[in-house]
N, C-alpha and C positions, 0 to 999 in steps of 0.2 A: 604533716602540717604544711598547708599551702600559704604562700604570701597573701596577705589580705585577711587571713583568719585571725581571730583574737589571740590564739595561742602562739602565733608566729612572733618570734622575738623582735620587739620594737628596736632594740639596740642594733640589730642587723640592718634594718631599714634606715635608721638614723645614720649609721656609719658608712654603709655601703650603697645606699640609695638604689638606683636601678640595677646596680651590680650585685645586689643581694640575691641569694638563691631563690628560685621560684618555689621550691619546696624543701622540706627537711624530713628525713626519716629518723625516727627516734626509737630507742629502747630504754626502759627504765621509767622512773617517775618524772612526769612533766613538771612536777612541783619544784624540783631542783632548778630547772631552767627558768621557771617563773620567778623564783627567789632572786636569781642573778639578774634577770631582765628588769625586774622592778627595783633593783638596788637594795632589797631587804637583806641580801647577803653580799658581802664583798667578794669579788672574784679576782683571782690571780692567774694570769696567763703564764705559761712556762714553755720556753723553747731553748734548745741547745743544739749546737752543730753535732753532726754525726760523729765527728772526730774529737769531741770534747775529751780532754784527758781525765783519767780516773782520779787524778790527784784533787780535782775540784769537787768530787762527789761528797765528801764528808761535810764540807761547808754548805753545799747545796742541800744535802739531807737535813742538816740542822735547821736551815732556813725553812724548808718545807714543813718540818715538824712544828716549828714555832708558829708559822702562819696557819697551819691546820688547827693547832690548839686554840688559836684566836677565832676559829670558825670560818676561815676563808674557804671558798670553793675554788678548786684548781680547774683550769681550763687548758686543754692542750691537745695536740695530735698524738703526743706520747709515742713518737716514732723513733727518735734517736736513742741510743743505749742509755744515756744519762736520764732522759725523760722517762724511759721505761722503768728504770730503777726507782725514780721518784714516784711513779704511779704504783709500783709494787709496795713502796713504803706507805703510801696513802691507803691502799687497799688493806694492808695488814693492820693499820691503825683505824680503819673504818672512817677515814676522812673523806669528805665529799669531793667528787670530781666529775667533770664533764669531758668526755673523750670525743673529740671531733675527728672523724675518719675521712681519709682521702679516697675512699672506695665505698661500695654499697654495704649496707647492713645484711643483705641477703646472703645466706650461706656462711656468715661470719662464724668462726669457731670461737665462741666466748670462753675465755679461761674460767675454770671451775671457781677460782678464788673470787671472780667478779660476780658470780650468780647471787650470792647472799646480799651483796651490796646493791645490786640491781633491784632485788625484792624489797630491801629496806629503804629505797629511795635515796641512797647515798652515792649512787653512780648512775650516770646517764650517758648513753651513746647517741651521737648525732652524726648524720651523713647528709650532705647536700647532693649526693650522687644517685643516679638512677640504678635500677636493678642490673643493667648490663655492665656497669663500671666495677668489674671484679678485682681490678688492680688499680693502685694509685697511678695517676699520670701527672705530668708537670702541671696541667691546668687544674686537676682536682686537688692537688696539694696547694696550689695558689689559693683556690677558693676555701679550702680547709683553714689555711693560715689566716686568711682575711676574716673568717668567722671567729677563730680563736681570738684575734686581736679585738674584734668588735664586741665580743662578750666579756672582755677583761677590763676591770677597773685599773689594774696595775699589771705590768708585764715584767717578768723576771727572765733574764737571759744570762745564765751563769757563764756561758762561753759561746762566742760566735766567731767562726773563721772569717778572716778578713776577705771581703769580696764575695762571701758566700750568701746563700739564700737566707740563712738565719740573721745575718747582719742586715740584709735588705729588709727583712720583716721588722 
């Protein structure tokens, strides 16, 4: 999806302006992104520091379940251990989620548990990276995080290390 096309999320343009990605690669149903972009579905961004303690998982899991039951679409990079566990919960419960990647979709090994949700339109993968970006870089993660924030109505940060990137986000 190229910037300027009708399917390109207006939220990215509004929030990021000229800094919005020139294009997005996607997998899954574009309808999910359209529902979030149009405001027809509430979206919740999720971010946590890599070193988030396991002790906060139960409270975070409870919140994720509650918000998913209300129909919220979760948006995140789902990179940190806590974020991944939350994504696993959403996948198991068939809750809608948009996974923003900090690398290309090309040659991505999609977990088997995600395949059914991709087919059902409950999961969407988005990347602002070109085919040569096989690994996340500091810049690609910055762009990914900016996209997550722009696509989110509300942002949940269960834990952020002081002075870290999650706190800056």
